[in-house]
N, C-alpha and C positions, 0 to 999 in steps of 0.2 A: 549263522552269525546275525545278530541284530544290534540296534543302537543301545538297548538296555544292557546287553552283555559287555559292550565296549565301555559304558559308564562304570560298570562293576569292576572291570579290570583296571581301569584308571584309578579308581578309589583304593584298590588293593595296593597298587604301586605307590600311591600317595602316602598311605598309612604304614606300609610295610608289614601289615598284619591282616589275616583273614578275620580275626575276631574284631579288631577295631573297625575295619571296613564294614563289617556286618552291622555294627552298632550305628555307624554314621548313616548307613543306608536303611536303617530300621527294618532289618530282615534277620532271619536266623542264620547262624554260621553254616549249618549243613546245606541250606539252599544256595548260599553264596558259593560255597565250594563246588556244588553241582553245576552252577551256571558257568564258573570258570572252566571246569572240565569240558562242558559242552562247547564253549568257545574254542578251547584248544583243539578239540576234535574236529571242529568245522574248518579251522585254518591249517591244521596239520603240524603245529609246532607247540612246544612247551613254553608257556609264557613266564613262569616263575620257578624259582628254586629256593629251597630253605637253606639258611645259613645261621650261624650263631647269633647274628645281629637281626635276624628276622627274615621275611620273605623279600627277595629282590628279583627283578626281571632277569631272564636269560639274555644272552646277546641278541638272539633273534626276537625275543620278547620285547626288549627295549626298543628295537627298530620298529616292531609292529605297533607298540603303544605310542610312539612318536607320530606315526601316521594316523592312528586312531584319534589322537588329540586334535590334529588338524582337521580331520573329518568332522568331529563334533563342533569345532569352532565354526566351520562353514555352515553346518546345519543350524546352529544358533543364529548366525548372521542372516541366513535365509528366512528363518521363522520371524526374526525381528523385523525384517524388511517388509514382509507381506502380512504380518499379523495386524489386525485392526488396532489402532492406538486407543488407549483408554482416555487419553487427553485430547482435547479438541485442537485441531490445527486451524490457525487463522491465516487466510490467504486473501488479501484485498489489494486491488490495483486500480487506480483511477487517475485520469488526467483532467485537470480543471483549469479554468481561466484564473488570472491573478486577481482574485476577489477576496477581500478581507472577510466578508461574511461566510464564505465557503471554508476558508482556513480556520476561522473561529469555530464553526460547526464541527470541523474535523478534529480539533483539539478536544472538544467535548465527547465526540465519538470515541476517541482513543482512551480517554479517562474512564469511559463506561465499559470498556472491554475487559474481560477476564482472561488475561494472558497467562494461563496455566500451562499450555502446551507450546508448540512451536508457532511462530508468527512471521509472516512475510507481508509487509505492507509497503506499497509503492504509491506515493502521493506526488504527482508531477504537475507543477504549474507551467502551462504552456499555451500556445495559441490554438485556435479551433482546428486548423488543418492537421497539426501534429497530434492533437487529441484523437482525431479520426484515424490517423496512421498508426497510432499506438495500439488501437484496437485491432486494426487489420493486420499489422505486422509484428507487434512487439508483446503480445500476450496479455494485454489489458482487456478486461471485460466491460469496464464502465468508462464513460467520459462525460464531461460537461462542456458544451461549446457555447460561445457567446457570439452573437452577431447583431448588428443594427437591423431593424425590421426592413429597411430598404434592400437588404441583401437576402431576405428570407427565401425568396423563390429559388435562388441559386442553392442555398444550403439544404433546403428540403428536397430538391431534385437530387442532390448528391447523396443525401442520407438514404433516399429510396433506391437509388442506383446501387449503393453498396449494401443494401438489405439490412438497414438498421431500424430498430424501434426507437422512438423518441417521444419525449413528453416535456412540455414547458414547465420549468421550475419557477421562474419569476420573469415577469415583464415589468420593466422599470425605466425610469428616466435617469440619465447620468446626472450626478451632482458635481459641483466644483469643490475639491478638497484643498485646503490651504492651512497655513499656520494661524494660530490665534493672533499672531503678531502681524499678519498680512494687512496691508492698508485697506483691503476690501472685506476683511473678516466680519465686520459688523454692519455692512451695507445691506439695506433691506431689499433693494432691487439691483441685481448685477446683470449687466448686458455683455454681449460679446465685445463691444467697443471698450468697455471698462477693462477687459483682460488684455488688450492689445499690447500694452507696454510691459507686461510681466512675463516671467519665464514659465513656459509650459513643460511639464514633465510628461513623457509619453512612453508607453511600452513599445519597444523598438521592433518587435517581431509580429505585429498584427498582420494578418494575411487575408486578402480577398482575391482568390485566384482569377476571377473573371476580369479584374482590372489591372492595369499596369500600375507601378508605383507612382507615376506622375498623375494618373487618373485618380488614384486613391487620395493623393494629397489635395487635388483640386476639389474632390467631392466630399472631403472629410471636414465637416464644420468644426470638429473639435480642435483642429490645428489653427487656433485663432491668433496666435502670437508669432512674431518674427524671431523669437528666441525659444529654441526647443532643446531639451535634454532627453535623450533616449536611454531608457533603462530596461533591464531584462529580468529583474526580480524585485519583489515587494520590499525587501529590507532596505535597498538603496532608495526607493521612492519615499519611504517614510523618513529616512535620514535627511534627504534633500528638502522635503516639505517642512520638516521641523526646524532645520538649521538655516534654510535660505528663505526668509520671510517674504521674498518677492516671487516665490514660485507657487504654482498651483497645478492641479491635475484633475482630469475628468474621470470619475470613478462610479462604480455601483455603490449603493448605500453602505456605509461603514458602521459597524457596531459602536455604540457610545463608549464602551469600555476602552476600545482602541483609540478613539478620538481623545479621550482623557489621557491615556498613556503617552501619546506622542504630542500632546498639546495642539490638536488640530480642530478645525471646524469644517462642516460641509454645508454648502449653500446651493440653492436652486438658481438656475439661470435659464430664462425662457428663450429657447431656440427651436427651430424646425428640425425635423428628423432626429429627435433626441430619444426615441424609444428603442430599447434594446431588450434582447431576450437571452436568458440562460436556459439551455436545453439539455436534459439528460439523454444520453445516447448509449445504446448497447446492441449487440447483434440480435437478429430475430431468433436465432437458434438458442440464444442464452436466456435462462430463466433467473430472474432476480432471486437471490437467496436471503436468508435471515440477516446476514451481515450487511448486505447491500441495503435492505430495507431499514436496518438500524441507522445507517448513515443518512439515508434519504429523509427519514423521520426527524433526525437531529437537525438536518438542514432546513426542513420545513418549520421546525420549532423556532430556530434562530431567526428565520425570515419573518415569521409572524410577529415575534417580539419586536423586531426592528420596524416593521410596518406600523405596529401599534405605537411605538415610540415616536416615529416620524409624525404620525397624525396627532399624537398627544402634544 
């Protein structure tokens, strides 16, 4: 007994005719009849009987053919599961800071993908510690972490301890983001004192594990106002900045297209310890693939366009 003989027998049952089954199987009738007899001999039962309406299974034959169909279904499922797919599978998971230029690059990355096969894409905006945890515990291969350079020693020690590779994507100074209707929107020189009476929008889950929350507040120059609103996703920050003209936020540079969309402006403010880094991280054992490089190249392109625009 072999799989081919099982397929032949099932086709005979389906058509109710040796002649029709042979036609469907593109083989001669004598060869099909011989194969059916060989199958019957190997299992010790008669599969079919002739009637006025054609060939039908015997009682034992019907029982056998029912099992045979299940066997073939299992074989098909097994082959389908392990057979290399002719379509490309997209699997991309990354954790990133809440940075508009990164999300903007991600949308271009998605538009450039050819999603002809299956696709699993996980793009999570979060803080640096969770980005690291997502790689260690949650199946992510890539992350982008953000930290002020005053905390670089801590983060580099952590990355080396956890056996990560890392490379700096961008070193930048935070800008002040606000509505075009903000009283300071067109001021040439903004100082920290100028911001004291306005509402500061802050990402509420920023974490520096070496410091307590009180120490972070004391050392964090960005919290310059006595009025703060903590948010946890970028959508709400844009709504607040657009609709509350007395609010502002410290951010990495924002693409001009988003500034126009939300009616915002970004302004420089001279302060100490204002240098920040966005750093790509991934496990040492992991090799960047073509999909990863495609995203990184898109990110680099958007960054260079923005740097050129800011200088221009």
